[in-house]
DOVEXMI-481121 format. One line per field, with one value per residue: residue number from 1; z negated, y negated, x negated of N, C-alpha, C, CB in turn. Coordinates in Angstrom, 1 decimal. Glycine has a CB too. Layout:
BEGIN
k = [NUM	...]
n.zz = [Z	...]
n.yy = [Y	...]
n.xx = [X	...]
ca.zz = [Z	...]
ca.yy = [Y	...]
ca.xx = [X	...]
c.zz = [Z	...]
c.yy = [Y	...]
c.xx = [X	...]
cb.zz = [Z	...]
cb.yy = [Y	...]
cb.xx = [X	...]
***
This chain:
BEGIN
k = [1	2	3	4	5	6	7	8	9	10	11	12	13	14	15	16	17	18	19	20	21	22	23	24	25	26	27	28	29	30	31	32	33	34	35	36	37	38	39	40	41	42	43	44	45	46	47	48	49	50	51	52	53	54	55	56	57	58	59	60	61	62	63	64	65	66	67	68	69	70	71	72	73	74	75	76	77	78	79	80	81	82	83	84	85	86	87	88	89	90	91	92	93	94	95	96	97	98	99	100	101	102	103	104	105	106	107	108	109	110	111	112	113	114	115	116	117	118	119	120	121	122	123	124	125	126	127	128	129	130	131	132	133	134	135	136	137	138	139	140	141	142	143	144	145	146	147	148	149	150	151	152	153	154	155	156	157	158	159	160	161	162	163	164	165	166	167	168	169	170	171	172	173	174	175	176	177	178	179	180	181	182	183	184	185	186	187	188	189	190	191]
n.zz = [69.5	67.4	67.8	66.6	67.8	66.8	67.0	66.3	67.0	66.7	68.7	70.7	73.7	74.3	75.5	73.9	73.4	76.2	76.1	73.8	75.1	76.8	76.1	74.9	77.0	78.3	76.2	76.2	78.7	78.8	77.1	74.6	71.3	70.9	69.7	69.2	67.9	67.3	65.5	65.3	65.5	63.3	60.3	56.8	53.6	54.4	52.2	49.5	46.7	43.9	43.8	43.0	40.8	40.3	42.5	45.1	46.0	48.9	51.8	54.5	57.0	56.3	54.8	56.8	58.4	56.9	56.8	59.7	60.1	58.1	59.2	61.6	63.6	64.9	65.3	66.5	66.6	67.6	68.6	68.3	68.2	66.3	64.7	63.7	62.9	62.5	63.0	60.4	60.4	60.7	58.9	56.5	57.1	56.4	53.8	52.7	53.3	53.2	50.5	47.1	46.2	48.4	50.7	49.3	46.1	43.2	40.8	37.6	35.5	38.2	40.8	43.6	45.9	45.7	48.7	51.0	53.7	55.3	58.0	60.0	62.9	64.7	66.8	67.5	69.1	70.2	71.4	72.6	72.9	72.4	73.6	73.6	73.0	71.0	69.2	67.8	67.4	66.4	64.5	63.3	63.8	61.7	61.9	63.4	61.6	59.1	59.1	60.5	58.5	55.7	55.6	57.0	56.9	54.0	53.1	54.4	56.6	59.5	61.9	63.9	66.9	68.9	71.1	72.6	74.6	76.5	77.9	77.2	77.6	79.7	82.0	85.0	86.9	88.0	86.4	84.0	84.8	85.0	82.1	81.5	82.7	81.5	79.0	79.1	79.9	77.4	75.9	77.2	76.5	74.3	71.4]
n.yy = [-156.9	-158.6	-159.7	-160.6	-161.9	-162.3	-164.2	-163.7	-165.1	-167.6	-169.3	-171.6	-170.7	-168.7	-165.4	-163.8	-165.1	-165.5	-163.0	-162.6	-164.4	-162.7	-160.7	-161.9	-162.6	-160.2	-158.8	-160.7	-160.2	-158.1	-158.5	-158.9	-161.1	-163.2	-164.6	-166.3	-166.7	-168.4	-168.3	-170.3	-172.7	-173.4	-174.7	-174.0	-173.0	-170.3	-169.2	-167.4	-168.2	-167.9	-165.0	-162.2	-162.9	-165.8	-166.8	-169.2	-171.9	-171.7	-172.9	-175.0	-173.6	-171.4	-170.4	-170.3	-168.4	-166.2	-165.7	-165.6	-163.0	-161.4	-161.8	-160.0	-157.1	-156.0	-156.1	-157.6	-157.7	-159.5	-159.7	-160.5	-158.1	-158.4	-158.2	-155.6	-155.7	-158.1	-161.7	-164.5	-165.8	-164.5	-162.4	-164.2	-165.4	-162.8	-162.3	-164.8	-164.3	-161.9	-161.1	-159.7	-159.1	-160.2	-158.6	-156.4	-154.6	-154.3	-151.2	-150.7	-148.2	-147.0	-146.3	-146.6	-148.8	-150.3	-150.4	-153.3	-153.8	-151.8	-149.8	-151.6	-151.8	-151.9	-153.3	-152.9	-155.0	-155.1	-156.8	-156.4	-155.9	-153.8	-150.3	-148.5	-146.0	-145.3	-147.4	-146.0	-143.5	-144.0	-146.7	-145.8	-147.5	-149.6	-152.1	-151.7	-149.6	-150.6	-152.8	-151.0	-149.3	-150.0	-152.7	-152.3	-150.0	-150.0	-151.4	-150.5	-150.2	-147.5	-147.1	-147.5	-148.4	-149.0	-150.3	-151.3	-153.1	-153.0	-153.6	-156.9	-159.2	-159.2	-158.5	-158.6	-160.9	-159.1	-157.3	-158.0	-159.7	-156.8	-156.0	-158.1	-157.6	-155.2	-155.6	-157.0	-155.1	-153.5	-154.6	-155.0	-152.5	-152.4	-150.8]
n.xx = [-76.2	-78.4	-81.4	-84.9	-87.8	-91.2	-93.9	-97.3	-99.8	-102.3	-102.4	-101.2	-99.3	-101.0	-101.2	-100.0	-98.2	-96.5	-95.8	-93.9	-91.9	-91.2	-90.3	-87.8	-86.3	-86.0	-84.1	-82.2	-81.1	-80.1	-77.9	-78.2	-78.1	-80.6	-83.5	-86.6	-89.5	-92.3	-95.0	-97.1	-95.6	-94.6	-94.0	-95.6	-97.1	-99.7	-100.7	-100.0	-100.0	-100.3	-99.6	-97.4	-96.7	-95.5	-93.4	-93.3	-91.1	-89.3	-90.5	-88.5	-89.0	-89.9	-87.6	-85.7	-86.5	-86.7	-83.6	-83.0	-84.3	-82.7	-80.4	-81.1	-80.9	-82.8	-86.7	-88.9	-92.6	-95.4	-98.5	-102.0	-104.6	-107.3	-110.4	-110.0	-107.3	-104.9	-104.4	-105.0	-102.5	-100.5	-101.0	-100.4	-97.8	-96.4	-97.2	-95.3	-92.9	-91.7	-90.8	-90.2	-87.3	-86.1	-87.3	-87.6	-87.3	-88.8	-88.6	-88.4	-90.6	-91.0	-93.3	-92.4	-90.2	-86.9	-85.7	-84.8	-84.6	-82.9	-81.4	-82.7	-84.4	-87.5	-90.3	-93.5	-95.9	-99.1	-102.0	-105.3	-108.9	-110.4	-111.0	-108.0	-108.0	-110.5	-109.4	-108.0	-109.0	-111.3	-111.6	-108.8	-106.4	-105.8	-104.7	-101.9	-101.1	-100.9	-99.0	-96.9	-96.7	-97.1	-95.7	-93.6	-92.0	-91.9	-90.5	-88.1	-87.7	-87.3	-87.3	-89.6	-91.2	-94.3	-96.3	-99.4	-101.2	-104.4	-107.7	-107.5	-109.0	-110.7	-108.7	-107.0	-105.1	-102.9	-102.4	-101.9	-99.4	-98.1	-98.3	-96.2	-94.1	-93.6	-93.1	-90.9	-89.1	-89.0	-88.2	-85.5	-84.5	-83.9	-82.0]
ca.zz = [68.6	67.1	68.1	66.5	68.2	66.5	67.8	65.4	68.1	66.3	69.3	71.6	75.4	74.5	76.3	73.1	73.5	77.1	75.9	73.1	75.5	78.3	75.3	74.5	78.5	78.2	75.3	76.5	79.5	78.4	76.5	72.9	71.0	71.0	68.9	70.0	66.7	67.5	64.1	65.2	65.3	62.0	58.6	56.0	53.3	54.3	51.1	48.4	45.5	42.8	44.1	42.9	39.5	40.3	43.5	45.5	46.7	50.3	52.9	55.2	58.0	55.6	54.5	58.1	59.0	56.3	57.2	60.9	59.2	57.6	60.4	63.0	63.7	65.7	65.1	67.3	65.9	68.3	67.7	68.9	67.2	65.5	63.6	63.7	62.2	63.0	62.8	59.1	60.2	60.4	57.2	55.7	57.2	55.8	52.5	52.4	53.9	52.9	49.2	46.1	46.0	49.9	51.7	48.6	44.7	42.5	40.1	36.2	36.0	39.5	42.0	44.8	45.6	46.4	50.3	51.4	55.2	55.6	59.0	61.0	64.1	65.1	68.1	67.3	70.5	69.7	72.6	72.2	73.8	72.1	74.2	73.0	72.3	70.4	68.1	67.1	66.8	65.3	63.7	62.6	63.7	61.0	61.7	63.3	60.3	58.2	59.8	60.5	57.0	54.2	55.5	57.4	56.0	52.6	53.1	54.4	58.5	59.4	62.9	64.3	67.6	69.2	72.2	72.8	76.1	76.2	77.2	78.1	77.8	81.3	82.7	85.9	86.6	88.2	85.3	83.5	85.0	84.8	80.8	81.3	83.1	80.8	77.5	79.3	80.3	76.7	75.4	78.1	76.3	72.4	70.9]
ca.yy = [-156.9	-159.6	-159.5	-161.7	-162.0	-162.9	-164.1	-164.2	-165.4	-168.7	-170.4	-171.9	-170.6	-167.4	-164.4	-163.3	-166.1	-165.2	-161.7	-162.8	-165.1	-161.8	-159.6	-162.2	-162.6	-158.5	-158.3	-161.5	-160.1	-156.5	-158.7	-159.1	-162.5	-163.1	-165.7	-166.0	-167.5	-168.4	-168.6	-171.7	-173.9	-173.5	-175.5	-173.3	-172.6	-168.9	-168.6	-167.3	-168.9	-167.0	-163.5	-162.0	-163.6	-167.0	-167.1	-170.5	-172.1	-171.6	-174.2	-175.0	-172.9	-169.9	-170.0	-170.4	-167.4	-165.2	-166.1	-164.6	-161.8	-160.7	-161.4	-159.5	-155.6	-155.1	-157.4	-157.4	-158.4	-159.4	-160.5	-160.1	-157.7	-159.3	-157.5	-154.6	-156.0	-159.7	-162.8	-165.1	-166.6	-163.1	-162.4	-165.5	-164.8	-161.5	-162.7	-165.5	-164.2	-160.3	-161.1	-159.2	-159.9	-160.3	-157.4	-155.1	-154.8	-153.0	-150.4	-150.1	-147.1	-145.8	-146.8	-146.6	-149.8	-150.6	-151.0	-153.9	-153.9	-150.3	-149.7	-152.1	-151.4	-153.0	-152.7	-153.7	-155.1	-156.1	-157.1	-156.1	-155.7	-152.4	-149.0	-147.7	-144.3	-146.2	-148.1	-145.2	-142.3	-144.4	-147.1	-145.8	-148.0	-150.1	-153.0	-150.8	-148.9	-151.8	-153.3	-149.9	-148.4	-150.8	-153.3	-151.9	-148.7	-150.0	-152.6	-149.6	-150.2	-146.7	-146.5	-148.6	-148.3	-149.4	-150.6	-151.8	-153.6	-153.2	-154.7	-158.1	-160.1	-158.6	-158.0	-159.3	-161.1	-158.4	-156.3	-159.1	-159.4	-155.3	-155.9	-158.6	-156.9	-153.7	-156.4	-157.7	-153.7	-152.8	-155.9	-154.8	-151.4	-152.3	-150.3]
ca.xx = [-77.2	-79.2	-83.0	-85.9	-88.9	-92.0	-94.9	-98.1	-100.8	-102.2	-103.0	-99.8	-99.2	-101.4	-100.5	-99.0	-96.6	-95.7	-95.2	-93.0	-90.8	-90.8	-89.4	-86.6	-85.7	-85.4	-83.3	-81.1	-80.5	-79.5	-76.9	-78.0	-78.4	-82.1	-84.1	-88.1	-90.3	-93.7	-95.2	-97.9	-94.9	-93.8	-94.8	-95.8	-98.2	-99.8	-101.6	-99.4	-101.2	-100.3	-99.4	-96.4	-96.5	-94.9	-92.8	-93.1	-89.6	-89.5	-90.4	-87.7	-89.6	-89.9	-86.0	-85.0	-86.9	-85.6	-82.0	-83.2	-84.7	-81.8	-79.2	-81.6	-80.9	-84.0	-87.4	-90.6	-93.5	-96.2	-99.8	-103.4	-105.6	-108.6	-111.1	-108.9	-105.9	-104.0	-104.6	-104.6	-101.5	-99.5	-101.0	-99.8	-96.3	-96.1	-96.9	-95.1	-91.5	-91.6	-91.2	-89.7	-85.9	-85.7	-87.4	-87.6	-87.0	-89.4	-88.0	-89.0	-90.7	-91.4	-94.0	-91.1	-89.5	-85.8	-86.2	-83.9	-84.3	-82.5	-81.1	-83.1	-85.2	-88.6	-90.9	-95.0	-96.6	-100.4	-103.1	-106.8	-109.8	-111.2	-110.0	-107.0	-108.7	-111.4	-109.1	-106.9	-110.2	-112.6	-111.0	-107.8	-105.2	-105.9	-103.4	-100.6	-100.6	-100.7	-97.4	-96.1	-96.4	-97.4	-94.8	-91.9	-91.4	-92.1	-89.3	-87.0	-87.4	-88.2	-87.3	-90.8	-92.1	-95.6	-97.3	-100.9	-102.1	-105.8	-108.2	-106.7	-109.8	-110.7	-107.6	-106.7	-103.9	-101.9	-102.5	-101.2	-98.0	-97.6	-97.8	-95.3	-93.1	-93.3	-92.5	-89.3	-88.4	-88.9	-86.7	-84.0	-84.0	-83.5	-80.9]
c.zz = [68.6	66.9	67.6	67.0	67.3	66.9	67.0	66.0	67.3	67.2	70.1	72.9	75.6	75.4	75.4	73.1	74.6	76.7	74.8	74.0	76.3	77.5	75.0	75.8	78.0	77.5	75.6	78.1	79.7	77.1	75.1	72.8	70.6	70.3	69.3	68.6	67.0	65.9	64.2	65.4	64.1	60.7	57.1	55.4	53.2	53.0	49.9	47.2	44.5	42.5	44.0	41.6	39.3	41.7	43.9	45.8	48.1	51.1	53.7	56.3	57.4	55.5	55.8	58.6	58.4	56.5	58.7	60.6	59.0	58.3	61.5	62.6	64.2	65.5	66.1	66.9	67.1	68.2	68.5	68.1	67.3	64.7	63.2	63.2	63.0	62.2	60.8	59.2	60.4	59.3	56.1	55.7	56.4	54.3	51.8	52.5	53.2	51.6	48.4	45.8	47.5	50.8	50.3	47.3	44.2	41.6	38.7	36.4	36.9	40.2	42.9	44.4	46.0	47.7	50.4	52.9	55.8	57.2	60.4	61.7	64.2	66.3	67.5	68.7	70.3	71.2	71.7	73.0	73.3	72.9	73.0	71.9	71.1	69.2	67.2	66.5	65.8	64.3	62.8	62.8	62.7	60.7	62.4	62.5	59.4	58.3	59.6	59.0	56.0	54.1	56.0	57.0	54.6	52.3	53.5	56.0	58.7	61.1	63.9	65.6	68.1	70.3	71.8	74.1	75.3	77.7	78.1	78.2	79.0	82.1	83.8	86.2	87.0	87.4	84.2	83.6	85.1	83.0	80.5	81.7	82.2	79.5	78.0	79.1	78.6	75.5	75.8	77.2	74.6	72.3	69.6]
c.yy = [-157.9	-159.1	-160.4	-161.2	-162.9	-163.0	-164.8	-164.6	-167.0	-170.0	-170.5	-171.3	-169.6	-166.3	-163.7	-164.0	-165.9	-164.1	-161.6	-163.5	-163.8	-161.2	-160.3	-162.2	-161.2	-158.3	-159.2	-160.7	-158.5	-156.8	-158.9	-160.4	-162.2	-164.8	-165.1	-166.8	-167.4	-169.1	-169.9	-172.6	-174.1	-174.4	-174.8	-173.0	-171.1	-168.3	-168.7	-167.1	-168.1	-165.4	-163.6	-162.6	-164.9	-167.0	-168.4	-171.0	-171.6	-172.7	-173.9	-173.6	-171.3	-169.3	-169.6	-169.0	-166.2	-165.0	-165.2	-163.2	-161.2	-160.7	-160.8	-158.1	-155.4	-156.5	-156.6	-158.2	-158.2	-160.2	-159.7	-159.3	-158.3	-158.7	-156.0	-154.8	-157.4	-160.5	-163.6	-165.4	-165.7	-162.7	-163.0	-165.3	-163.8	-161.7	-163.8	-165.5	-162.8	-160.3	-160.1	-159.8	-160.5	-159.4	-155.9	-155.5	-153.9	-152.9	-150.5	-148.7	-146.2	-146.8	-146.8	-147.8	-149.8	-150.9	-151.9	-154.2	-152.5	-150.7	-150.8	-151.8	-152.3	-152.1	-153.6	-153.9	-155.5	-155.9	-156.8	-156.2	-154.5	-151.6	-148.7	-146.6	-144.5	-146.5	-146.8	-143.8	-143.0	-145.2	-147.0	-146.0	-148.9	-151.2	-152.6	-150.3	-149.5	-152.2	-152.2	-149.7	-149.3	-151.6	-152.8	-150.9	-148.9	-150.7	-151.6	-149.5	-149.1	-146.4	-147.9	-147.7	-149.3	-149.2	-151.2	-151.8	-153.9	-152.9	-155.8	-159.0	-160.3	-158.8	-159.0	-159.7	-160.1	-157.3	-156.9	-159.1	-157.9	-155.5	-156.7	-158.1	-155.7	-154.2	-156.5	-156.2	-153.2	-153.6	-155.7	-153.5	-151.4	-151.8	-150.2]
c.xx = [-78.0	-80.9	-83.4	-87.0	-89.8	-93.7	-96.4	-99.0	-100.7	-102.4	-101.4	-100.3	-100.5	-100.7	-99.5	-97.8	-96.1	-95.5	-93.7	-91.7	-90.1	-90.0	-88.1	-85.9	-84.9	-84.0	-81.8	-80.0	-79.7	-77.9	-76.8	-78.3	-79.6	-82.5	-85.7	-88.4	-91.7	-94.3	-96.6	-96.9	-94.0	-94.7	-94.8	-97.1	-98.6	-100.5	-100.1	-100.5	-101.5	-99.6	-97.8	-95.5	-95.6	-94.6	-93.0	-91.8	-90.4	-89.8	-89.5	-87.8	-89.3	-88.4	-85.5	-85.4	-86.6	-84.3	-81.8	-83.5	-83.5	-80.5	-79.4	-81.1	-82.1	-85.2	-88.6	-91.3	-94.9	-97.4	-101.0	-104.1	-106.8	-109.1	-110.3	-108.0	-104.8	-104.7	-104.2	-103.2	-100.4	-99.4	-100.0	-98.1	-95.8	-96.0	-96.3	-93.5	-91.0	-91.8	-90.2	-88.2	-85.3	-85.9	-87.4	-87.6	-88.2	-88.8	-88.6	-89.2	-90.7	-92.3	-93.4	-90.5	-88.0	-85.8	-84.5	-83.5	-84.1	-81.6	-81.3	-84.1	-86.8	-89.6	-92.6	-95.6	-98.1	-101.2	-104.4	-108.0	-110.7	-110.2	-109.3	-107.5	-109.6	-110.8	-108.4	-108.4	-111.0	-112.5	-109.8	-106.5	-105.0	-104.5	-102.0	-100.4	-99.9	-99.1	-96.3	-95.7	-96.0	-96.5	-93.5	-91.3	-91.3	-90.8	-87.8	-86.8	-88.2	-88.2	-88.3	-91.5	-93.0	-95.8	-98.3	-101.1	-103.4	-106.5	-107.8	-108.1	-110.2	-110.0	-107.4	-105.1	-102.7	-101.5	-101.5	-99.7	-97.4	-96.9	-96.8	-93.7	-92.4	-92.6	-91.6	-88.3	-88.2	-87.9	-85.4	-83.8	-83.9	-82.2	-80.6]
cb.zz = [68.7	65.9	69.3	65.2	69.5	65.4	69.1	64.4	70.1	65.4	70.2	72.0	76.4	73.3	77.0	71.9	73.4	78.2	75.3	72.1	76.4	79.2	73.7	73.8	80.0	77.3	73.9	76.7	80.4	77.5	76.8	71.9	70.0	72.7	67.0	71.8	65.1	69.2	63.1	66.3	66.3	61.5	58.0	56.4	52.5	55.5	50.6	48.6	44.6	41.9	42.8	43.2	39.1	39.8	43.4	46.5	46.6	50.8	53.7	55.8	58.2	53.9	54.0	59.0	59.2	55.2	57.7	61.8	57.9	56.3	61.0	63.5	64.5	67.8	63.1	68.7	64.3	69.3	65.5	69.3	67.2	64.8	62.4	63.5	60.5	62.7	64.0	58.8	60.9	60.9	56.8	56.5	58.5	56.1	52.0	52.8	55.7	53.6	48.6	45.2	44.9	50.4	52.9	48.9	44.2	42.2	40.7	35.0	35.7	40.7	42.3	44.7	46.1	45.9	52.0	50.8	55.9	54.2	58.6	60.8	65.4	63.5	70.1	66.2	71.5	67.9	73.3	71.8	74.0	70.2	74.9	74.1	73.4	71.2	68.3	68.7	67.9	65.9	64.0	62.0	63.8	61.1	62.2	64.0	59.6	58.8	61.6	61.3	56.5	54.0	55.8	58.6	56.2	52.0	54.8	53.6	59.7	58.2	63.3	62.7	68.4	68.5	73.2	72.1	77.1	75.0	76.8	77.2	77.2	81.5	81.8	86.8	87.1	89.1	84.6	84.1	86.2	85.0	79.8	81.5	84.2	80.4	76.9	81.4	81.5	76.6	76.1	80.2	76.9	71.5	71.3]
cb.yy = [-155.8	-160.3	-159.5	-162.2	-162.4	-162.7	-164.9	-163.5	-165.2	-168.7	-170.3	-173.7	-172.3	-167.0	-163.4	-163.3	-167.8	-165.3	-160.8	-163.5	-166.4	-160.8	-159.1	-163.5	-162.5	-157.5	-158.6	-163.2	-160.6	-155.3	-158.1	-158.3	-163.2	-162.7	-165.7	-166.8	-166.8	-169.4	-167.0	-172.0	-174.0	-172.0	-177.1	-172.7	-173.3	-168.5	-169.7	-166.2	-170.3	-167.7	-162.5	-160.9	-163.9	-168.2	-166.9	-170.7	-174.0	-171.0	-174.5	-176.4	-173.4	-170.0	-171.4	-171.7	-167.6	-165.3	-168.2	-165.0	-162.0	-161.1	-162.5	-159.7	-155.0	-154.5	-158.1	-157.6	-157.6	-159.3	-160.1	-161.2	-156.4	-160.5	-158.5	-153.7	-156.6	-159.9	-163.1	-166.3	-167.8	-161.9	-163.0	-167.0	-164.3	-160.5	-162.7	-166.3	-164.2	-159.3	-162.7	-159.3	-161.3	-161.2	-157.6	-154.1	-154.4	-152.8	-149.1	-150.3	-146.9	-145.2	-146.2	-145.3	-150.9	-151.4	-149.1	-154.7	-154.5	-149.5	-149.6	-152.9	-151.7	-153.5	-153.5	-152.7	-156.2	-155.4	-158.9	-154.9	-157.0	-151.8	-147.4	-147.1	-143.4	-147.4	-149.5	-144.5	-141.7	-145.0	-147.7	-146.1	-147.2	-150.4	-154.4	-150.1	-148.5	-153.0	-153.5	-148.6	-147.6	-151.6	-154.3	-151.8	-147.4	-150.7	-154.1	-150.3	-151.8	-145.6	-145.9	-149.0	-147.9	-149.0	-151.4	-150.8	-155.2	-152.1	-154.6	-158.9	-160.0	-157.5	-157.9	-158.7	-162.3	-158.1	-156.1	-160.2	-160.1	-154.1	-156.0	-159.6	-156.5	-152.8	-157.7	-158.6	-152.4	-152.3	-157.4	-154.4	-150.4	-154.0	-149.5]
cb.xx = [-77.8	-78.6	-83.8	-86.1	-88.8	-91.8	-94.4	-98.5	-100.3	-102.7	-104.6	-99.4	-99.4	-101.5	-101.6	-99.5	-96.5	-96.1	-96.4	-93.6	-91.2	-91.9	-90.1	-86.4	-86.9	-86.5	-84.0	-82.0	-81.3	-81.3	-76.4	-79.0	-77.5	-82.7	-83.5	-88.6	-90.0	-94.2	-95.8	-99.2	-94.2	-93.5	-93.8	-95.2	-98.3	-100.3	-103.4	-98.4	-100.7	-99.8	-100.3	-96.5	-97.7	-95.6	-91.8	-93.8	-88.8	-88.6	-91.6	-87.7	-91.2	-90.5	-85.0	-85.4	-88.0	-85.5	-81.8	-84.4	-85.4	-81.8	-78.7	-83.2	-79.9	-83.5	-87.8	-90.8	-93.6	-95.7	-99.8	-104.3	-105.9	-108.5	-111.2	-109.1	-106.5	-102.2	-103.7	-105.5	-101.5	-99.9	-102.1	-100.2	-96.1	-97.3	-97.9	-95.8	-91.6	-92.5	-91.2	-90.7	-86.1	-86.0	-89.2	-88.8	-85.3	-90.7	-87.9	-88.3	-90.5	-90.0	-95.0	-89.9	-90.1	-85.1	-86.5	-84.0	-85.5	-81.4	-80.1	-83.2	-84.1	-89.5	-89.9	-96.1	-95.7	-101.4	-103.0	-106.9	-110.5	-111.4	-110.8	-106.2	-109.9	-111.7	-108.3	-105.2	-111.3	-113.7	-111.0	-107.9	-104.3	-107.1	-103.7	-100.4	-101.5	-101.6	-97.4	-96.8	-97.6	-98.9	-95.2	-91.5	-92.4	-93.5	-89.7	-85.5	-88.1	-87.9	-85.5	-92.4	-91.6	-96.5	-96.8	-102.1	-101.3	-106.4	-109.8	-105.1	-110.7	-110.7	-106.3	-107.4	-103.8	-102.0	-104.1	-101.6	-97.6	-99.3	-98.7	-95.7	-93.4	-94.8	-93.0	-89.0	-89.5	-90.1	-86.8	-84.1	-84.9	-83.4	-80.8]
***
């Protein structure tokens, strides 16, 4: 199986960076081919300046990422939850990569698209300081809902699992090591 791990944290060497690497280690130890991408290492304009009315030519890093996504059977998205959702870099990645003709295709006279990513599976891993119960009960999980339903389901990826690590900011080193081990286990369990 081909596994693609995408780290959406804009800070190099963040805890999300470490989580992404460990997910990759787990996937590789289970015999999967795995590629880990840190969005902070890529060069692209995250702003879709003309919306879908005039799609820009993809920069080399955007094209390479689309190729990796096309070849992947399983996608893992790792990002911090900031203000209930995700960093601007991650949103820019979504806007520039998951385009009509690549991830989905509009249909005439139908509000529903033709999904172009059928058969793939995904895992969402996010870190936050908000208690998990509060994030779901009060905020209604906007970041996870956005990625799971508005992005992945919209493009045809129906089998999506989620993992939340919280609270991160004040977590002791032992807890962080447990989360890293858990993430490696999740990578190992990819099917």
